[in-house]
MDTraj code that builds the backbone (N, CA, C; nanometers):
import mdtraj as md
import numpy as np

residues = "MET HIS LEU LEU LEU PRO ARG VAL GLU VAL GLY LEU PRO THR VAL CYS SER GLU THR CYS VAL GLY ARG LEU ARG TYR LEU GLY LEU VAL LEU TYR ASP ALA ASP ARG VAL LEU GLU ALA ALA SER THR PRO ASP ASP THR GLY LEU TYR GLU ALA GLN ARG GLN VAL PHE LEU ASP PRO HIS ASP PRO ARG VAL VAL ALA ALA ALA GLU ARG ALA ASP ILE PRO GLY THR GLY SER ARG PRO PRO SER GLY PRO PRO SER THR PRO".split()
xyz = np.array([
    [8.7632, 10.4799, 8.3262],
    [8.7487, 10.4885, 8.4701],
    [8.7058, 10.6311, 8.5050],
    [8.6004, 10.6411, 8.5793],
    [8.5503, 10.7712, 8.6221],
    [8.6272, 10.8129, 8.7469],
    [8.7023, 10.9213, 8.7390],
    [8.7876, 10.9636, 8.8499],
    [8.7215, 11.0627, 8.9444],
    [8.5929, 11.0841, 8.9289],
    [8.5258, 11.1817, 9.0141],
    [8.6006, 11.3140, 9.0119],
    [8.6073, 11.3707, 8.8933],
    [8.6862, 11.4900, 8.8678],
    [8.6694, 11.5999, 8.9720],
    [8.5487, 11.6278, 9.0209],
    [8.5388, 11.7339, 9.1221],
    [8.6253, 11.7061, 9.2456],
    [8.6361, 11.5830, 9.2869],
    [8.7209, 11.5499, 9.4028],
    [8.8680, 11.5695, 9.3686],
    [8.9086, 11.5230, 9.2522],
    [9.0486, 11.5334, 9.2114],
    [9.0890, 11.6797, 9.1973],
    [8.9995, 11.7615, 9.1423],
    [9.0307, 11.9031, 9.1201],
    [9.0578, 11.9794, 9.2493],
    [8.9979, 11.9358, 9.3589],
    [9.0203, 12.0054, 9.4858],
    [9.1196, 11.9313, 9.5750],
    [9.1879, 11.8322, 9.5174],
    [9.2931, 11.7626, 9.5903],
    [9.2473, 11.6495, 9.6801],
    [9.1232, 11.6070, 9.6662],
    [9.0741, 11.4954, 9.7468],
    [9.0936, 11.3646, 9.6716],
    [9.1215, 11.2562, 9.7418],
    [9.1365, 11.1278, 9.6734],
    [9.0013, 11.0745, 9.6289],
    [9.0021, 10.9931, 9.5272],
    [8.8790, 10.9297, 9.4814],
    [8.8457, 10.8137, 9.5738],
    [8.7218, 10.7693, 9.5685],
    [8.6795, 10.6583, 9.6530],
    [8.7615, 10.5338, 9.6214],
    [8.7867, 10.5087, 9.4923],
    [8.8605, 10.3874, 9.4573],
    [9.0029, 10.3913, 9.5127],
    [9.0644, 10.5076, 9.5194],
    [9.2009, 10.5134, 9.5719],
    [9.2029, 10.4981, 9.7228],
    [9.0907, 10.5238, 9.7871],
    [9.0839, 10.5055, 9.9320],
    [9.0546, 10.3612, 9.9696],
    [9.0018, 10.2839, 9.8760],
    [8.9626, 10.1468, 9.9085],
    [9.0470, 10.0417, 9.8393],
    [9.1294, 10.0790, 9.7428],
    [9.2074, 9.9809, 9.6672],
    [9.3510, 10.0308, 9.6523],
    [9.4441, 9.9587, 9.7126],
    [9.5843, 9.9996, 9.7085],
    [9.6349, 10.0102, 9.5650],
    [9.5979, 9.9187, 9.4788],
    [9.6441, 9.9199, 9.3402],
    [9.5990, 10.0421, 9.2631],
    [9.4816, 10.0922, 9.2905],
    [9.4296, 10.2082, 9.2186],
    [9.5030, 10.3366, 9.2562],
    [9.5515, 10.3463, 9.3782],
    [9.6197, 10.4670, 9.4236],
    [9.7400, 10.4989, 9.3361],
    [9.8051, 10.3967, 9.2821],
    [9.9241, 10.4177, 9.1995],
    [9.8929, 10.5005, 9.0752],
    [9.7710, 10.4959, 9.0265],
    [9.7374, 10.5677, 8.9048],
    [9.7188, 10.7166, 8.9280],
    [9.7123, 10.7593, 9.0515],
    [9.6946, 10.9007, 9.0818],
    [9.8264, 10.9713, 9.1086],
    [9.9354, 10.8988, 9.1117],
    [10.0663, 10.9596, 9.1318],
    [10.1519, 10.8822, 9.2292],
    [10.2735, 10.9294, 9.2423],
    [10.3680, 10.8641, 9.3316],
    [10.3335, 10.8893, 9.4773],
    [10.3584, 10.7909, 9.5584],
    [10.3483, 10.8054, 9.7029],
    [10.4864, 10.7714, 9.7571],
    [10.5565, 10.8722, 9.8034],
    [10.6907, 10.8517, 9.8567],
    [10.6808, 10.8265, 10.0065],
    [10.7513, 10.7231, 10.0519],
    [10.7472, 10.6905, 10.1941],
    [10.8836, 10.6434, 10.2411],
    [10.9040, 10.6512, 10.3714],
    [11.0291, 10.6108, 10.4341],
    [11.0187, 10.4626, 10.4680],
    [11.0795, 10.3777, 10.3852],
    [11.0701, 10.2330, 10.4040],
    [11.1272, 10.1891, 10.5385],
    [11.2225, 10.2644, 10.5904],
    [11.2828, 10.2292, 10.7189],
    [11.1873, 10.2509, 10.8360],
    [11.0800, 10.3248, 10.8148],
    [10.9862, 10.3549, 10.9245],
    [10.8579, 10.2722, 10.9178],
    [10.8441, 10.1882, 10.8141],
    [10.7213, 10.1097, 10.7989],
    [10.7030, 10.0126, 10.9156],
    [10.8075, 9.9382, 10.9501],
    [10.7966, 9.8423, 11.0605],
    [10.7634, 9.9139, 11.1912],
    [10.8259, 10.0282, 11.2123],
    [10.7982, 10.1071, 11.3331],
    [10.6503, 10.1466, 11.3385],
    [10.5966, 10.1915, 11.2257],
    [10.4557, 10.2318, 11.2214],
    [10.3641, 10.1117, 11.2431],
    [10.3988, 9.9994, 11.1815],
    [10.3161, 9.8792, 11.1952],
    [10.3223, 9.8216, 11.3365],
    [10.4252, 9.8569, 11.4106],
    [10.4431, 9.8058, 11.5470],
    [10.3836, 9.8976, 11.6530],
    [10.3070, 9.9959, 11.6112],
    [10.2449, 10.0882, 11.7062],
    [10.1610, 10.0078, 11.8054],
    [10.1900, 10.0216, 11.9353],
    [10.1229, 9.9366, 12.0342],
    [9.9730, 9.9646, 12.0500],
    [9.9314, 10.0863, 12.0297],
    [9.7914, 10.1242, 12.0484],
    [9.7251, 10.1396, 11.9120],
    [9.6202, 10.0615, 11.8870],
    [9.5512, 10.0659, 11.7576],
    [9.5073, 10.2059, 11.7188],
    [9.4734, 10.2887, 11.8167],
    [9.4261, 10.4231, 11.7840],
    [9.5389, 10.5112, 11.7310],
    [9.6634, 10.4689, 11.7445],
    [9.7764, 10.5458, 11.6938],
    [9.8222, 10.5044, 11.5555],
    [9.7600, 10.4004, 11.4979],
    [9.8048, 10.3501, 11.3678],
    [9.7909, 10.4526, 11.2560],
    [9.6797, 10.5243, 11.2539],
    [9.6573, 10.6214, 11.1462],
    [9.7675, 10.7271, 11.1450],
    [9.7947, 10.7863, 11.2597],
    [9.8978, 10.8897, 11.2667],
    [10.0359, 10.8306, 11.2400],
    [10.0611, 10.7091, 11.2862],
    [10.1903, 10.6444, 11.2605],
    [10.2104, 10.6237, 11.1106],
    [10.1044, 10.5839, 11.0407],
    [10.1145, 10.5653, 10.8961],
    [10.1386, 10.6988, 10.8263],
    [10.0717, 10.8023, 10.8703],
    [10.0915, 10.9347, 10.8094],
    [10.2358, 10.9809, 10.8232],
    [10.3002, 10.9469, 10.9329],
    [10.4383, 10.9887, 10.9559],
    [10.5365, 10.9178, 10.8629],
    [10.4946, 10.8081, 10.8023],
    [10.5798, 10.7334, 10.7093],
    [10.5864, 10.8038, 10.5737],
    [10.4781, 10.8706, 10.5346],
    [10.4732, 10.9373, 10.4047],
    [10.5651, 11.0587, 10.4028],
    [10.6282, 11.0819, 10.2885],
    [10.7225, 11.1924, 10.2730],
    [10.6617, 11.3039, 10.1892],
    [10.7073, 11.4251, 10.2106],
    [10.6613, 11.5426, 10.1364],
    [10.7303, 11.5445, 10.0001],
    [10.6553, 11.5259, 9.8904],
    [10.7174, 11.5216, 9.7577],
    [10.7726, 11.6563, 9.7119],
    [10.7467, 11.7634, 9.7880],
    [10.7985, 11.8960, 9.7527],
    [10.9214, 11.9331, 9.8345],
    [10.9566, 11.8497, 9.9306],
    [11.0751, 11.8736, 10.0131],
    [11.1991, 11.8475, 9.9272],
    [11.2871, 11.9465, 9.9101],
    [11.4053, 11.9283, 9.8249],
    [11.4911, 11.8085, 9.8650],
    [11.4968, 11.7773, 9.9943],
    [11.5755, 11.6608, 10.0387],
    [11.5111, 11.5307, 9.9924],
    [11.3785, 11.5255, 9.9947],
    [11.3063, 11.4065, 9.9495],
    [11.3240, 11.3896, 9.7992],
    [11.3113, 11.4994, 9.7246],
    [11.3291, 11.4947, 9.5791],
    [11.4699, 11.4481, 9.5448],
    [11.5702, 11.5026, 9.6124],
    [11.7091, 11.4645, 9.5850],
    [11.7319, 11.3163, 9.6147],
    [11.6777, 11.2669, 9.7250],
    [11.6938, 11.1254, 9.7595],
    [11.6224, 11.0361, 9.6581],
    [11.5049, 11.0782, 9.6124],
    [11.4313, 11.0004, 9.5125],
    [11.5067, 10.9965, 9.3804],
    [11.5659, 11.1082, 9.3423],
    [11.6449, 11.1104, 9.2190],
    [11.7677, 11.0206, 9.2320],
    [11.8338, 11.0233, 9.3483],
    [11.9502, 10.9361, 9.3699],
    [11.9105, 10.7887, 9.3640],
    [11.7888, 10.7592, 9.4082],
    [11.7386, 10.6217, 9.4060],
    [11.6809, 10.5848, 9.2700],
    [11.6868, 10.6785, 9.1752],
    [11.6385, 10.6574, 9.0385],
    [11.4891, 10.6235, 9.0343],
    [11.4115, 10.6939, 9.1165],
    [11.2666, 10.6755, 9.1172],
    [11.2080, 10.7620, 9.0064],
    [11.1452, 10.6999, 8.9054],
    [11.0905, 10.7779, 8.7939],
    [10.9762, 10.8675, 8.8394],
    [10.9645, 10.9827, 8.7744],
    [10.8564, 11.0749, 8.8056],
    [10.8910, 11.1763, 8.9120],
    [11.0144, 11.1755, 8.9593],
    [11.0573, 11.2736, 9.0581],
    [11.1522, 11.3709, 8.9908],
    [11.1573, 11.4901, 9.0430],
    [11.2491, 11.5889, 8.9866],
    [11.2097, 11.6285, 8.8460],
    [11.3079, 11.6389, 8.7592],
    [11.2831, 11.6877, 8.6234],
    [11.2547, 11.5753, 8.5252],
    [11.2632, 11.4506, 8.5693],
    [11.2441, 11.3380, 8.4789],
    [11.1040, 11.2795, 8.4976],
    [11.0179, 11.2890, 8.3948],
    [10.8822, 11.2357, 8.4082],
    [10.8829, 11.0833, 8.4024],
    [10.7771, 11.0188, 8.4540],
    [10.7711, 10.8732, 8.4447],
    [10.7600, 10.8295, 8.3001],
    [10.8149, 10.7130, 8.2692],
    [10.8149, 10.6659, 8.1311],
    [10.6889, 10.5887, 8.0964],
    [10.6071, 10.5574, 8.1925],
    [10.4847, 10.4829, 8.1652],
    [10.4144, 10.4491, 8.2949],
    [10.3129, 10.3629, 8.2870],
    [10.2396, 10.3266, 8.4082],
    [10.3279, 10.2452, 8.5014],
    [10.2936, 10.2424, 8.6293],
    [10.3742, 10.1648, 8.7230],
    [10.3698, 10.0170, 8.6897],
    [10.4775, 9.9479, 8.7184],
    [10.4808, 9.8047, 8.6913],
    [10.4125, 9.7305, 8.8047],
    [10.3610, 9.6151, 8.7744],
    [10.2954, 9.5326, 8.8744],
    [10.3991, 9.4405, 8.9358],
    [10.4070, 9.4388, 9.0694],
    [10.5074, 9.3517, 9.1330],
    [10.4794, 9.2062, 9.1105],
])
top = md.Topology()
chain = top.add_chain()
for i, resn in enumerate(residues, 1):
    res = top.add_residue(resn, chain, resSeq=i)
    for name in ("N", "CA", "C"):
        top.add_atom(name, md.element.get_by_symbol(name[0]), res)
traj = md.Trajectory(xyz[None], top)
């Protein structure tokens, strides 16, 4: 798979990760607040959906987020690396 290395090197997502939810998993963890998903999806104005979705994502460098992810036993957070590729639901 060609990852468009120049984009990845400067922190930009690849085209495939922007168009395919399954491909995004291969670029790393995406931590989000599951309790806020319904709230974001219920945004009354369509023009607010993008910002509402952004507010669901969590900062993977925030010590509180890392601690919560470790407590939830999410692999790849903190000092424990992931043991392999993500599983398919």
